[in-house]
C-alpha angles and dihedrals in degrees: 000000000000095000090045093052089045088055090051087055098044095098143321096265092055092045095048091050097048092042089061091053112099124242115259092252102036142023090209094083136032131262088243093054091046094051093049091050090047090052092055090049090056100034096103092053092059107099096182104090094192091054092047091053093048091052092048090051093048090049092048087050092053093048093045095049095046100035093246119164102231095190091053090054093047093049100035117132089193095064100071114176092195097060126101134197120258120185124209112168139017114198115180144165133194121256116230109222126165095212100052110123123231116278093028126099131184127211136183112212141183119216114202112207147157130216108219148145090227117108100246133159124242109235104192111127094197090068093058104028116069092194095053093117099037099098096021122179123184112281106186120135137175090217111132107231097172095110101022112155090000092292123132097233123197127202131235118196111223133193108202130187121199125200119204092195143013106287143130111257120200115198136184116189140137120243102146094346137344107307133186116202134180116201121191088210126201126213116280093358124131128211127208102214103172136021132176137164116254115221121214093260095066108017092102097033109095093189093055092044092053090054089067094065105021097222093190091062097049114121121196133178134166140202136187117269111247114211118194108220118221117201115254123247129033096317095092114155116249131207137179089274097056141267121331123220135169118239109239091215106047101012095232120142117248129196112220109212140122089298093063106046095148093061092230127141111262090213104047102004095235118148111268093208 
């Protein structure tokens, strides 16, 4: 936890970004609040007194710098470390954009979820079916799912990009601040690029939702993926960096040296032998 809390204290830009990231088990509170609460749940198990003191000092610094109420986090009933996310519905619609290249599609989605201790099953087909977006039709409904099946469902706003072929996708957009992203996209795969919890004030207001991503300012370009072929057999080219080999799964070239002792692809982590 010490390197993590040091990261929170690095500067205001880093803190503000991380504080907007959701906790791993709920989008209703931030990753920062979750980690602070997690520390206090484990504090008595830390036998190193110096480490314990350092962690407490770092947390106090985080809260002082950013006007966080430490006691409210420690005593919060909302921040429940035992909860898990369970997804129930995914409603989406395509985004019309004049600068979208061929073979790329954009979608705005709403993920309906609950955060609970109950052992439930996630029902989202898009998480298990890689061809979910292949023959996409509009799936936008006015149905109110907020209390479906007696559950108090929350909503996550998603920004999804879908690639119809293997290609590099370069994207400029603004979720928290202006971002530039490169995706080494694979055919018929979709990528969740941005997620945020929608509060009750804006969850049914499309104009307010669109302001979070600024679709009109999105810039996208693509290029063909270039795969450097390596001759088969034992006559693999060598360089000062090490030995080059193609991954049999994704085709990317890997350099085998002291930095890759596990002989796994640095792109898809598949075994190289």
